N, C-alpha and C positions, 0 to 999 in steps of 0.2 A: 387191581387185586385188593388194595386196602379197603376200597368201598365195598367190595364183595364180602370181605371178612366182617366189616362193620355191620352190613345188612344181615349177615348170618348170625352174628352175636346178638343183634337187636331182636331178630326174630326168635332166637332161642330164649332170650330174656322174657319176651312177651308170652311165649308159650308156657314157660315156667310159672309166670305170674298167674296166667289163666288156670293152670293146673292147681296151684295153691288155692286160688279162690274157689274152684270147683270142690276141692276137699273141704274147705270151710263151709261151703253151701251144703254139702252132704252132712256134715256134722251138725249144722243148724237144723236141717230137716229132721235129723234123728232126735234132736232135742225137742223140737216141736211135736213130733209124734209121741214122745214120752209125756209131754204136758197134756196132750189130748187123751192119752191112756189114763193119766191121773184123773182128769176130769171125768172120764167114764167110770173109773173106780169109785168116784164120789157120787155117782148116780146121775150125772149130767148127760144129756143127749148130745153127743159130739157133733151130729149134723147141725143141730141148732147152734151150738157154740161156734162152729165154723161160719155159719151164716151171720152170727152177731159180729164176729171178727171182720168179715167181709163188709158188712154194713158200716161198721165204725171207721173203716178206711175211707169211705166215701165222704165227700163234702155234703153239706146239708141240701144244697140245690139239686145235686145229682140224686141224692136219696129221695127227695120229695118227687122228683120227676119219675123215678123208677116206681115209687108207690102209686103215683097217679096212673101210670101205664098199666101196672098190675091190676088196679081196680077197674080200669077201662076194659082190659082184656077179659077179666073175670066176668064182668057184667055182659060183655059181648057173647060169652058162651053160656050165660045163664047161671053162673055161680057167684054167690055173694060172699064177701069177706066179712 
């Protein structure tokens, strides 16, 4: 019975931690949306800003590989960059 109570308490603790983290994640997402809205109000294209953020997360090798693939695919369909 003691093991059962321990497992129950442990599970409850894990669930509560996950719930707190989910709340924090939602708050951070709201903050990020506000920053994008601010960027938009200053005249920046938020789709491009999002793309810049995504690209900056990538390491240089991955970025170069993606650019090469994009150029390859565009040339294959007859569109130049």
